[in-house]
Every structure is written in C-alpha cells, then in structure tokens.
N, C-alpha and C positions, 0 to 999 in steps of 0.2 A: 312702427315696428323697430325694436332695438334690443340691446343687451340688457338683461335684468340680472342683478347680482344679489344673491341672498347670503348674508353672512351672519356669524354668531359663534360663540364658543361651543365646545362639545356639549351635547345633550340639550341644545337650545331649541330643538324642534325644526331645524333646517330641513332634515330629511322629510318630515311630514309635510312641510309647506311645498317643497319641490315635487314630491310624489303626488300630492293632492292636485297641484296644477297639471301634472302629467296625466293623471286620471281624467281630469276635466276635459282634456283635449284628445282623448283616446280615439275619437272619430276621425281626427286629422292624421292618423298614423304617425304619431310623434316618435322621435328617436331619443332614447335614454342612453347616454354614454357613461360608462363606469370604468374604473381602472383595470380590473383583471378578470380572468375567467371565473374565479370563485364569486366575484361580485356580480357577474352576469347571472349566474345561477341563483344567488341569494335574492337579487332584485326581481327576477322572474317569479320566484316563489312568493315574495311579498306582494307583488302586483296581482298574482293569481289568487292569493288569499283574500284580497279585498275586491275581487270581481273584475279586475282589469287585465286578466291574462290574455284574452282574445284581442288581437290588434296591437299588443305591446311589443315593441322592438327594443331590446336591451343589447347594446353592443359595446365593444372596446373602440378606441380611437382608430386602430387599424381597419376595422370594419367601416367606420364612418368615412375614412379616407377613400376606401374602396367604393363606397356609395357615391361620394362626391365625384370621383374620377369617372364612374360609369355614367352619371347623369350629365356631367359637364364636358364629356368628350376628351378626357386626358389621353395623351399618347399611350397606346397599348404596348406593353413589354412584359416578357416573362419575368417572374420574381426570382431574384438571385438568392440562393441558399447561403447559409453561413460558410459552408465549405467552398462554394464558388467564390465568395467574397475574399476568403483567405488566399486562394490561389491567384486571383486577379491582383490583389495587393502585392503578393510576392513577385508577380510578373512586373508590376509597376516599379517595385524597388529594383529589380534586375535591370529594367530599362533605364532608370535614372542613373544607375551606377554611382551611388552616393560615395562621397569622399569624407565629408565632415561627419556623416552618420555611419560610416563603414563599420566601425567597431560595434556600435549598437545594433546595426542591421544583422550582424552575425549571431546575435543571441536569440535563444528560443522564443522569448516573449515579445520580440520586436513586431512580428506580424500582428499579434493580437492588439498591441498598443496602436499600431497604425490603423487597423480596422476600426477601433474605437474612435480614433481621431477623425477618420473620414466620416463615420456615422455622426459625430458631433457637428462637423461642418455642415453636413447635409441637413441635420435637424435644425441648424441655425440658418439654413437657406443661404449659404455662402457659396457662390459660384467660384470655380477655380480661377477664372479670369479676375474676378473681384478680389480674391485673396492675393493674387500676384500684384495687382495695382495698389492694394493697400500696403503691401510690403515695400513697393517702390517708393511710396510716400513716406513710409516709416524709416527705411534705409538702415536696418540694423547692421552693425559692423562686426568684423572679426569672425572667429570660428563660430560663435553663437549665431551670428547673422547667416552664415553659410548653412548651418543646421536647419534654421527656420526656412530658408529658401528651398533646401532639398526636401523638407517635409511638404511644402506647397507643391513642388514638382511631383512628388509621389502621389499626392491627391489628384493632380491634373492627369497624370498617366493612368491612374486607376479609373477615372471617369472616362477616359478615351477607350480603354479596354472594355469597360462595361457597355458602352454604346456599340463598340465593334462586334460584340457577341450578342447583341440584342437583349440585354438583361437590364433590370432596374432593381436595385435593392429596396428594402422597405422604406427607408427614409427618402430616397429619391422618388419613389412612387408617390409617397404622401406629398412631397414638395410639388410634383407635377400636377397632382390632383388639386391642390390649393391654387396653383397658378391658373389651371383651367377654370376654377370657380371664380377667380378674380377677373378673368377675361370674359366668361359667359355666366354671370351670376344668376340670371333669370332661369337658366336651365335646371337649377336645383329645385325650384318650386318653392312652396310655402311650408314645407314640413318643419314643425317646431323641433328644436333640438334642446335637450336638457343634459347638463353635465353634473353628476353628483359623485361624491366620494373622493374628490381630488383636493390636495393641498398644494400642488404645484403642476405646472404644465411645461412641456418642452416648447421652444420657440415656434416650431411648426404647428403644434396643437393650438397654441394661443393665437397664432395667426389665422388658423382655420376658423376658430370661434369668432374672431373679430370680423373676418371677411364675410362669414355667414350673416352676422348681425348688421354690418354696415353696407355692404355692397349687394348681397343677395336679399337683404331686408327680411331675413328670417327671424322669428322670435327665438332668442337664445336665452336660456335660463341657466345660470351657473351658481352652484352652491359652493361656498368657500368657508372653511373654518377660520374665523378671524374675529378678534375683538380688539378694539383700539386700546393702545397703551399697555397691552399685556406682553411680558417678556416671552411667554410661550409661543407667541405668534410673530416674533421678530423675523423669522425666515420667510414668513408668508406676506409680510408688509409690502415689499416691492410689488408683488403680484396684485395685492389688493389695490394699491395706488394706481396701477396701470388699468385694471379692469374698472375701477370706480370712475376714472376719468372718461371712459368710453360708455359706461352704462347709463341708460336712460332712467333706470330705477334701481336704487340701492336700498335693500331691506336689511336692517341690522336688528337681529333678534336677541332678546335678553337671555341670560342664563336661567335655566330651570332645574329643579331637582326632582321632578315627578317621575323620571325614568328609573330611579334607583329603588332597590328593595327597601322595605320599611326599616329593617334593622340596620341597614348599611347606609341609609341616606345621609345622615349627618357627617359621617367620616369621609365618604367618597365625594360628596358635594364640597366639603371643606378642602379636600385634596385638589379637586379640579379648579376651585376658585383661588387657591393659594399657591399652587406650584410655581416656583421661581419668583413669586411676588412677596411671600412671607407675611401672612396676616399677623396682627399683633398678639393674638391668643392661640395657644395650642389646643388641639382637640383630642378627644379620646378615640383611639382607633377602633374600639368596640368589636374587634375580631374581623372587621371588614378589610383591614390592611395588615398583611403579615409579611415578615421578613424570613427568608430561608438562607442558610449559609452551609456550604458543603466543601469537602476536600476532594477535588477531582471531578471530572465531567460525569462519570458514571454515578458517583454518589449524589450529585445534583439531580440527575434525571430520576434516580430512585426516590429521592425525597419528594420531588414534584409528583411522580407517579403515585406515591402513597397518598398524598393529599388529594389528587384527582380521584382516586378510588373512593375516598371518604365522601366526596361530593356526589359521585355517581350513586353510591349506596344510599345517600341522603335524599335522592330523588331528582337531582339536577340532570337534565338530559345531556348526553355526551356532546351533542352538537352545540350546546351552550357553554362549552369550555374551550378556551383558546390558550395554547402554549406558544409564546412568542420568543423567537431568537433573532438576533440581528442577522445571522446567516444560518438558517435551518439546515442547509445541506451539510454543514460541518458536523452536525449532531445526528444525522439521519441514522447511521449505523447503531449507535448506542440507544437511541430512542426506539428503534425497531426491536432491539434485544430486550430492553427493560419493559416497554409497554406490551410487547408480545408475551413475555413471561408473566406479567401481572394481569393479563387478560383485558387490557384497556383497548376499546375500539378507537382507532385514530386514523386521521387522513393527513398524509404528508407527501408533498411533491419531492421525490427523490430522484436525482439525476446522477448517473455515474458514467465514467468513460467507457467506450465500446469494449475495451480490453478487459473490463471488469464483469462482463457477462459471458456466459458459457459459449454462445454462438459467436459473439464478437471476438473472444479470445482465440477460437479456432480459426476464424477468418484471418485475423492479423498474424497469427503464427504461420499460416500458409503463405501469406505475402512475404514474411521475413525469410521463409525458406527459399523464396525465389530471388533473394538479394544476396550480396556478398557477405552480409553480416548474419546470415541464418546459422542456427546451431542445431545440434541434435535434439536439444530440449524443445525447440520449436517444432520439429517433426512430430514428436510425441504429443505436444500440446494440441497440434492440429488433429492428430488421430483420435484424441480423447474427446473431441466434440460429441456431445450426446447424440446418439442415433446413427453416427457414421459407421460404427462397427456393431454387429449383432452381439458380440461377446468381447469383453475386455481382457479375457484370460491370455490370449495370444499377445496382445499389446503389453500386458504386464510382464510376460516372459521376455519379450523383445527389449523393453525398457530396462529390465534387470540386466540382460546381457550387455546392453549399451553402457550401463553404469559400471559394470564389472570390467569391461574392456577399456573404459575411459574414453568412449566415443564422444567427440565434441562437435564434429562438423555434420552438415546435412548429408554429405556423401557417405560418411561412415554409418550414420543411422539408416540410410537407404540400403546400404549393403546388408545390414542386419535384417532389414525387412525382406530383401530379395531371397534370403535363405529360407524364408517362409512362403515363397512363391507370391509375394506381394511386390508391387511397384507403385510408386507415387507419381504417376504421369501428370497430375495436376501441377506439380512443381515445374516440370519441363514446359508445359503449356504456358504458364505465367512467365517463365524466363524467356521464352521465345517471342513474347508479344510486347508491344508498346502501344501507346496512344489508345485509340478507340478499341482496337483489338484486345488489348490488355484488359480494358474495363468490361468488354463483352465476356471475356473468359472469366473474369472475377465475378461478374453477376451470375454466370452459370454455376460457378463453384459455391457461391453463397446459397443458391437454391439446393445444390447437392448436399450442403451441410444442414440446411433447415428441414428439407422434406422427409428424410428417412425416419425421423422421430414420429411422424404422423402418417406414414405410408399406409395406404388403403383404409384411411379413416376420413369420414366426413366430420372433422373435429369442430365442435363448437367451443371456442375458448371462453372459459369463465374468468372472472376478475383476477383470480390468483394465478392464471395461466397466461397472462398477457405479455409477459416479459419477452419471450422468444419472438412472437409476432411483431412487437414494437421494434426489437433490434433488427429483425429482417426488413421491416418497412423503412426504418431510418437509414440502415446501411444501403439498401437498394436505392433510396432517394439520393444519397450522397454519391453513390457510384454513377447513377444516371446524370447527376449534375456535372460530375467530372467528365463524363463522356460527351455531354453537350459542349463543354468548353474545348475539349480535344477536337471535336468535329468542326467547331467554328474557327479554331486557330490551329492549322496543321503544324505550326512552329512551336506549339506548346509542348514542353518536355514533361511527359508523364510516364515515369517508369515505376516499377514495383515499389521501390524505396519511397518515392514521393507519395504515391497513392497510399502506402502504409501510414506515413506520417499524417496525412490529411484525415484518414479514417480513424487513426488512434486518438485524434483530438475531438472526435465526435462524442457528444454526450447524449445519453439515452435515458428516458424516464422509466423508472421501475416502480413496481408496486401496483396496488389496485387503483381504480378510478377514484376521482374525488367524490367523497361521500359527505354531504352536509350534516348527516345525523351522527357524525363521529367527532371526537375531540380534534380540533383544528390545530395543527402545528404549522406555523406560518411566520413570516417576517412582519415588521410593523406595517409596511405598506399593504400587506395582505389582509389586515383586519380593520383598516381605518374607515371602511364604509359601513360598518355594522357594530352592534353591541353584543356582549356576551354576559352571562350571569357571573362567570368566573374567568379571570385573566391571570395567567402566570407569565411574568416577564423574566426571562432567564439569561444567564451569561452576562450579568451586569458587572463586568471587569473593565478597568482602564485598558484601552487598546482594543476593546471589542464592542462595547456599547457604553459610551459613544464610539463610533468607528473613527479611527484617525484619518486626518485629511489625506486624500490620495494625491500622489504626485502626478503632474502632467508632463510627460517626456518631451512634448513638442512645443507647446506654448504655455509658459507659466502665467500666473496672474499678473505679474509685472509686465510680461510681454503683451498680454491682452489690453492692459491699461495703456501701454505705449502705442499699441496699434490703434486703439480707439481715439487716442489724442491726435495721432497723425492723420487719421482717415475717418471715414464714416462707418467703418466696420466694427460692429459690437459683438463680442463673444461672451458667453456666461462666465462669471468668475467663480472660483471655488473657495474663496476665503470665508464664505458664510456657512461652511459645512458643519461647524460646531453648532451654530444656531439651528441648522436643519436637524441635527441629531437630537438636540434638546426638544425640538417640536415633535419629533417622532416618539420620544419618550412620553411627552404629554399625551399624545394620541393613544399610546398603549395604556397609560394610567386612566384615561377617561373612557375606555371601552367597557369597563367592568360595571355591572349593575349590583352585584352582591358581594364579590370578593376580589381583591387585588393582592396578589402575592409577588413579591420581588425577590429574586434569587441571585445570589452572587457566590463565587468560589473564593475561599481564602487560601487555597493551594491548588497546584496542578496534580496530575496523576503521580508525579515523582516526589511530591511533598514540597516542591519549591513554592514559596509564598507568592500570592497574587494580590493585587491591589484592587479593592472594591471601587466601583465607579462612583464618582462624585454625585451622580444622579440619585443614588440611593440616599445620600445625605440630604439632598434637596427634599426628599419625602420625609425623612426622619425629623427634619426641623419643623414639620407641621404638626407633629403629634407628641403628646406627653410621653407615651411609651407604646411600643409595638411588640407583639409576640415575636420572639426569635427562636427558630428551630434550627438545630445544627446536625449535620451528619458528616463524620470525619472519614479519612482514609482507613482508619482502623476499624470502622464499623462494618465488618463483613456480613453481619446479620443484624436483625432488629431485636429490640427488647420484646419479650414474649407478648406483652400487652399491646405493643405497637405494630406487630407483624402484619403487613397489609394483605398477605395471601396465605393460603394453607401451606404452600410449599415453603414460604419464608418462615412461617411459624414452626414448621418441622425442623428447619435449619437452626432456628434460634433455640429450640428445645434441645437439639443435639449438642449445641455449644454450651448450654447451661448445665448439661448433665456431666457426670464424671467422665474424665478422659479414659478412653480405652486404647491401649497400645495396639498398633497394627499387628496383625498376625504375620510373623516372619517365617521363612523356611526353617523347618525343624528336622530335615533329613529325609532320606529315601527309605521306604518301608516295605514295598511290595516284594514278595519273595522272588518273583520272576526277574525283577530288576536287579535284585541283589545277586541272584544266580548269574546273570549276565556279567555283572561287575567282577565276580569271582573268576570267570573264564577269561576276562579281558587281559591282554598283555599291556604292560605299562611302558611309557617312555619316560626318559629323564625329565623332559619338558613338562609332561603331564603331572609328574610327581611334584615338581617345583611349583606349578600352578596350583595344585591342590594344597600344598603347604601354605601358599600365599592366601588363597581363599577358595574353599570347596565349591562355593556357588559359581565363581568364575570358572573353575575347572569344569563343572557340570555344563555350563552354557557353551564355553569355547571348545571343549574337547569331546563332549558327549552329544549335546543337542546340535551343535554346529549350525546355527542359523545362517541362511544364505545371505551373503553381503550384497548390498545394492550400490557398491562403489568399487573402484579398482583396488587391488591389493595396496596396502599402505606402502608409501614410498620407501620406508626403512626396510620393510620386508623384501620388496623387489631388489633393493640395493644389496641386501645381504645375500640373496640367492645369486645375484650377478657376481658379487665379489667371490663367493665360494667357488662358483663354476670357473671363473677366470683363474683363480689361484691354483685350482686342481689341474687345469690344463697346462698352466705355466710350469708347475713342478713336474708334471709327467713328461713334458717335452724336454725340460732341462735335465732330468734324470739324476740330479745330485743336489746337495745343499748349495745355497747361494753363498758365494765367496767373493772377495774383491776381484778375483781373476775372471769370474764368469758373470759378474753383475751386469755388464753391458748386454750380454746375450740374454740374460734373464729379463731385462727391461724390454728388449726388442720383442721377445715372445709375449710378454704381458700386454704390450701395446697392440700387437697383432690380435690377441684373443679378445681384448676389449672391443676392438672394431668389429671383429667377425661375429661376436655374440650380442652386440648391442640391440639388434632388432628382436632378439628373443627375450629381452628383459626391459619392458617399457617402464622405466622408473617413474615417469610422469607423463600424463596425456598432453601436457602443454609443452610445445616445442621449445620455448625459451627456457623453461624450467628444466627440461630434459637435458639440454646442452650443458647447463650449469651443473646439474647433478652428476652427469657422466664425467665432466672435467674434474669435479671434486673427488669422485671415486678414483679416477686415474691418479690424481696427486696422492691420495692416501695409500694406494697400492704400491706405487713407486717408492714412496717413503718407507713402507713396510719392507720391501726388498733391500733397500739400502741399509736399514737398521739390522736386518739379519746378516748382511754381508759384513757389517762392522762388528757385531757381537760374536760371530763365529760359533764354535762349539764342535764337539765330536760326533754329534748325532746327525743322521742323514734321513730326509723324508723317505719312508718305505711304504706307508699305506695312506692313500688319499681317499676321502669320502668313504670310509670303511663302514659298511652297513652290517648290522646283525639283528637277528630276531624277526626279520620281515619275510615277505613271501617271494622276494626276487630270486632269480636264478643265481646260484653261487654264493648266496649270503651265508654268513655265519649263523649258527643257531642262537637263540635268545640267551641272555645272561640270567641264570637262576639264582635267586636270593633266598636264603633261609630254607627251612623245611616245609614252608607253607605253599610251595608251588608258585611263588611270585616270579613272573618272567618279564624281563626288561628288554625292550627293543631300542635301537638308536642308530645314529650315523655319526661316526667320528670324523671330524674335519681332516685331521692329520695325525699320523703316528710316526715319530722320528725314532730311528733305531740305531743303536751302537752295540754290536755283539748281541747279547741276549737281553739288553736293557732297552727300555722304551720310554719315550716322552710323549705324553698326550697333549695335543694343542687344539683349542676350540676358538674359532674366530668370532670376534664381536665387531660388527661394522660401525658401532658407535664409539663413544669415548670411555665407556664404563668397563672396568675390569674388577675382579673380586679377589683380593688377597685372602689367604686361607683363614686369617683371623676373623673374617666376616662371613664365612661360608654358612655357619649355623644361623647367625643373625639374619642373613638375607635369603635363607632357604636355598642355597646353591648346592645342588647335588650332581649336576651333569658331569663335570670333569672327574669327580671321584668315581662315579659309576662307570665312566669310560675307562678309567684306570683298572677297575676290577674286571671289565670286559676284556681288556688287553691281556690281563694276567690269566684269566680262565679260558678264554676262547683262542688266544694266539700262543699261550704258553710263554709269554715274555714277562720280564720282571719290570713292572712300572716303577720308575724312579722320579717322575715328575708329572704333574698335571697343570697346565697353564691356560689361562684366558688371555688371548692375544687381541688387543684393541687396535683396529685398523684406523680408527678415526682420530687418533692422536699420536704424538711422537714418543710416547712413553713406552717403557719396556713391559713385557708380559707380567702378570701376577698369578699366584696360585700356590701350589704345594710342591716343594722340591726336597728330595732327600739330601741332607747336608753333604754327604761324601761325594756327590756328583755335581754340586752346585757350580763349581768352576767349569766343568765340562759342558753344562747346558748353556751357560752364557746369558748375560743380560738380566739375571734375576736379582731381586732385592734380598737383603740379608734376613729380614723378618719373615720371608716366605720359606726359608731353609729350616728344616726340622731334622733332628737326629732320627735314627731309624725307629726307636720305640715310639716317638711322637708321630712319626710318619705312618706307621702301621696302625696306631690308635685312631688317627684321623680317618683312615679307610674303614676301620671297624665301626666307627661311629656312623659313617655313611651307610653301611649295611644295616645297622640298627634302625636308623632313621627311615630307610626305605621300607623295612618291615613294619614299622609303626604306621607309616602313612598308608601302606597297602591294607593293613588291618582296618584302619578307619574308613578307607574307601569302600571296602567290601561290606562293612557294617552300615553303609549308607549315611555316614556322619557328614551331612551336607548342611552347614550353617554359615551365615555371613561372617566375614572377617573384614569389616570396612577399613580397619587401620592398616592392613597390609595388602589390600586388594589391588588397587591401581598403582602404577609405577610412581605416580606423583602424590600418593596418599588419597584416601577416600574410596568410595564405592564405585565400581564399574557399572553395576546394574541396580541403581537405587529403586527402580520401579518393581523389581523382583524382591529385593531385600527389604523394602520399605525403609530405606535410609534417606535422610535429608541432608547429609553432610556433603562435603566437597567431592566433586567427581574428578 
C-alpha cells in the first residue's frame, strides 16, 4: 500500500481514471477530497449520475482532518472562530508590548496580517519554540531582527492564550489531527483516500497525505495537473517532484482532445498545447476563442452578459457557463445589477460587511450609540432597522426635526425622541454593561431587532429571504464567541467600542444558495476541478490578473531563505507567485469545451487608461486572428441589431429616434391659483426672487418645502446680527460717535453674549466659536466705521415692520392702481428733521451701488424708501445697503444735496434730485410689471439668473443640465 500519483495536462482523462478507481472501491467506503464546497456538490452529482452515489463520501480537507482526529484520538478542543482569533491576537500583541513593531501595531490592518502570519506558521507545522530556536540560530540584527523576534513572541503569546481558553483554530486542529495520525496510524483503518482537483497543497495537507500513505499504509491516490517540461506547470513542478519521490506508482497520462466540442476542438486543443510554449504555426480561432475589450467595469459585465445570453438562447445550459474573475467579490454588485436586469440566472458567493446589511447596520448603530463616538445619525440608523417600528412616519418627523435643529449627539437625538414619549433604554443597558453582561444584553437586542419583522409568523424562509437569518446567525455566533472569551478570561477588556469593531469586521454571505444549474461566477480555483462548455475570463488587466506579488510584513522571502540556511526551519516562499498566476490562467483557458472568451478593460470608469494583461498576448500569439468585440464608456445603449434584451432594445430605439426636448414649466394656469396670487401681499424679497427666476420664487416663496437641515449659516448669522444691532441702537439711543463708541461696543458685546443661545449659527461647537468671533469682529468694525464717518442723521426706527399682521405694524405699501400691496421690515431708518435715510444690513461682503440695481434686480431699498415716504410721511433722501462683512462703506442711492450729511457714501451713488426721483419711479414701475406677471402665472425658468453663482437652483424641475 502506497501513494499513487496520477498526472497529465488538462483534459488528459485524469478525472476519469481517479473516479473510476474510486467507484471500483465504493464498497470500502472511500473518501474523495476536493478543494471547495462547489466541487463537493459537483463530484457528488457526477458519482450519482454513474451509479456510485450510495456510499460515496466527498469532503474537503477540513472534513478529512476532522475524520482523522476523531479516529486517531486527537485532543478535543472547541473551534476558534475568526472573531475569537482576532481578539486573541490583539491580546497577544498587547501582552508582548512591541517596540520595534509599535508603529505598525497601531494600524488597522496589523491584526489581520498577524492572524494570517499565525495561520501560515500553523499550516507549516511550526511550533513557537521551534521558531524561537531557529531565530536564535539565525541571529538577525538591528531593528529588523527586533521586529522578527517580536513577531515570534506574538505567535507564542497567541498560542498560550488559545490554550488558556480551551480553543483550537482550524490550522491547529488539523495539525493535532495529523500528529495523532502519526502517533496512532492504525486507528485510521484502511479507508482509501482520493484527492482530486488540486494543483497545490498546504504543508499540513501534504503531510496528511504522506502520513496516510506511509505510516497508516492507506491507499492514497492523488490527481495532479502536470506535464514534464511545460512552462504552464512550472509552479506545480516542486509539488510533483516531492510526491513522485514518495509515490509507489506514478501514472503520466497523455494529452487528449476528445473532450472538446467538434467545431472548437482544433482551436482549444491548440491553445492548451501551445500556451506559454509557442508552437511554430498559428491556428485559426474558428470562433472558439474570442477577445472582449471594454471601457469600465460595467461595460465589461454588460458585454459578457450579452454574449452569455446568446449562448443560453442557443441551447447551452446555464450551469455550463463559467464567468471567472481573479476576485469575484469585487464585481459582485455590478454583476448582480447587470445579470439581474438581463434575466441571466447566476450563482455567486457574495460576502459583505455586517454593516452593509439592514439588520447588521441597526445592530452596529446601537453599539455606537453606547460609545463616546455615537452620533444622532446612529440613533436614527438603529431605529430604522426593518420591523423595529410599526410605522416610519414618526421616525421621519423626528429625524427631520433633528436635522433642522442641527442635532449631532446621541443625547440630542434622544431628547427629540422623548418629546414623542419614546425612550431608548437599550442604549443605557449597553452603556452600563461590560464583559459577559454586555454581550448578553447585545444578544438580546439582536433578537429584538430580528424578531419583530416575523412576529406571529411560522415563517419558512425561501432562498431570496435568507439574508436576515444569515446575518442573525453569524452575528449571534460572533457574540457568543466573544462571550466565551470574556467568561474564560475575566481580565479581557470588552467594551461596546471594541465589540463594535470586532462585529464591524464580520463578513456575511448574501444571496441565494449555490445553484449548479446557473451560470457560475467564480475565481480560478473555483473552476479548476471541472469543465464548462463556455468560459469567460474577465478582468485581464495588469495588476489584477495576474495578481501582483503580496508583501509579507513579518518574514520576507530573503528572511525565509536566511532562516532555512541557519536552521532546519523551512517556510514557503512567495517568489513563485507569477508562475502560480500563469498556471491559474492556463487552468481557466483549459476548462472550456466550446468557447473561451478573454475580457480586458482598456480604461476604468473615469476614462483613465488601463493596461491589458500580458496573458492575453500569450493567447493572441497562438492564433492568426481572433474576433475582437469592444464596448466603450460612451456606449450607454446597444445598436438596435445587438440589443440583448427587450428593455435594451427600447433604450436603443429611443436613442436612435429624434431628440425630444424635455417639457419645461410653462406657467401657472388654474384660475383658483391665479386668484390666490392676486390676493397675495408681496414682499420686496419675493419680488427680487421672482425677477431672478419665477420658478425659484414658486418653490422658495409659495411651495416652501420643508428643509431637512438646519437653517443655512449665513441666514442664522444675518438674524443674529440684525437682532444684536437693533438692541445695541435701542439701548444707546443715539447715533454712534467717537464720544460714545466705547459705550456702544460694550452694549454690543453684552448683546452678543446674551443672545448667542438663541441663534445657533452652526451645530458644531468649534465652528460655532469661530463664527461668533467673526461676527463680533464684523459688528465692532461696523460701529467704528459709523463713528468715523459721522453724519447728521440719528437712528429713529429699528426693524420697522409694515403690511404684516403684528400689533402696531404700519399698513402695507400700495403700489399703482392695481391693488398691489407690499410688506416688509426695514432694518433701520435714520432721521434728521423730516428727512430720512433707509439702511439695509447685509451680513456678507456684497453691496449694490445704484448703477447695478436694475441689472441685479435689486428693489428692496427703493421700496423701503417709498414705504418711509408714504407710511411715515418722511422725505427719503438716501437708501443704502450696508455690508457688515467688509470694511467698505455703504452703497446705494443718495440725493446729491445731502451727500455730505449722510457721510461715507461714494460719489457715483449721489444723484441730483430729478435722477433720484426717476430712480424711485422706475422702482414703482418695475414692481407693477413684476406683480402683473406674477398674477398672470408667468412662471418659467431663468437659469442664467437663478442661483447666486449662476445656473439653475432646481434643475430637476426646470429640466436644466447646466451649472448649479
């Protein structure tokens, strides 16, 4: 009894030979070991199809190790989960207190790298003591040597903690099982073991096969893809040499072409025989080998999907089509979108972080609420977990209030909830708990989040409903694992923040169960054990396939060579990764029986160029010509003749037809609406907005949609400044002069402090302090400027309202004979005798000289001057915009004969009396014109003057695509 090795290139019949031997010994309850879950199901179906289903055991290596351990009496220990391993590695790092690795240890990826390092050492059966002895023999010096020794110390500390809590990770359990087999080989029995579908083994897997064959004297048959002298098998050669030395029988099978479809046999067999070796003559691709080129990931998936649909409609079963990516998870989202839209049945193992699921998002948000980093958004994310609330309307209202009030903390959000007679006691329970109690509370809250959606239902979950149960199961298992650690080690620090971080790293499988009758989306390792009629190899860009060599943060290849030279410790090298990538590409190319399509992208989604993988050139060198199909970033639709689906055909038809301009707003027409507009009193601001853009006026002034954010900072700043100035001038009781400037400044500072809580300029504390300080500086500068410029006019009316419903307000200003009534609030009216100066504050830096009033649709100051004239009986002699945000003087309109008395005005704002009166008359006419258009419902877009910085403020309403 010994090891038998069956080798040969792809499609040489190795599978048939191995499975025939397996079937022949089915009465002995043989074990067939295959690489992955998909291979298990495929092999079981193949064996059942040939009558060997009963008694067949098809397993992965993890199951073989479990069987070995049970039979040979390996030490029993509970399996450590990924979350438990991470925590134990973190504790090991904390115990070692690294100095050379201190900077690296503080980075987020250090724990994952350390877990991978530990797993590799265990797969290589390296004991912590053996590693320390090897390092003593090697004696690396300097900072590098210190880093290596600290990495070894972390490994030793991890193993100590693993033993202390009674756990064994997957690699350690396998190692102990093989050691038990080595000590008690006869306990395993005579069960034959077959290994098929592998082109590499880990050291522990290889050791298990050798111990089974040599010490347990079990018949072991290994199928290995290998052919002497072929470049495609360079990465497999060391494994072949080791196994062939130990094998009692080596069967080398010749290449065959009988597995290919008739029309594709010549091209695909030529490809398999010539890849990397370059035969002297080029062959005709004959449609069996195609090249696809696309601009961007989505275009690539769309191109592949269209060709897959052709195959399915041509009669090829969906399960006979494979889509291969080096990293399928990276493309899962776009594959789901495109294949779902095209109606292609597919099977894809998709894993996402816990926080990317509805249930997981709510659980993690709840945990964040219990930490010092929690925010109001976390509160609402938690409450939006599906099923937690019977109706979301109250939550919508509360979240709207929180946004309007600028609520940012958990406490502020809870205060808003309490006004609705709600309280979030779960947050308090988590905050008050630590260790095992915290995890018990969290497990209860997870049930509380999951159960309401299925309350009072004996729910049977169908395939498309499995996401929530999977999340619940994985999260519960992770919480239980953390609880076990906390119970075993009372000194283990597990607070809400750390538990959150561990759960946030948890990845959960989404989507339906694996279906062999669907298009298979997999990586190269996932298809190496079977053939397909059609194989699409995608993402053939440099840096993706072949995958670049991964760096090893703890032991480089040079370190491993030095370690092996100084001691007997051998660790796998990574320098042959390019050979490994070339072999995987050969595997992909040799899996196709009818069609092989190679897809590369010439640009990314932003149009940046990408370099095609050299692997594609290796294939092109074998053929005289290959069909090339391109899809660019600009191809938003298909040509009518190529549209793969009815929906895509309709889109293509719409694009090929004449352009139809989008329907834009053409005014208000309903008589009831127009009647309401006729009755409406108008403000100066509304008139200016209408003049800028009637659509903006309709939305902002009539429809007034509720904002989901606090008032804009400049708006709150303006209200704050107006209120402070009003109070300052009222208390001062006179114009600001050099003699009373100090008193005016004292009053202003007092008012700023006393009114600050009433005007939250920003919800952010740091920004609030800066904004208030800036406003203080601007207002003090304004007072000093007024004291310097002087003048004969004294503030007499502050925040003078007219046309409103308030007590004591002046009546509205009436314009023309059409019953137009104007309302408003004048910031300040300065009076000298019977003459008046109107001032309007602007908290920014912009003012409006009279020369730009018509161009910029500025009517406010002119209307206020008319209001002062008609409602107060005063003679307006000036109307000024006063900018508080700069040190410049006011701008506006001043009658020339009083220019010196007003003070601080520029010469081109001074007009003689006829020009002055003409300007006010034009304002009256402009108001009448705008009011007439308003009442007629003339609401049409004016994108050129809509937004303050140009462009349209509401492009989705106006159907404008210009700058916003």
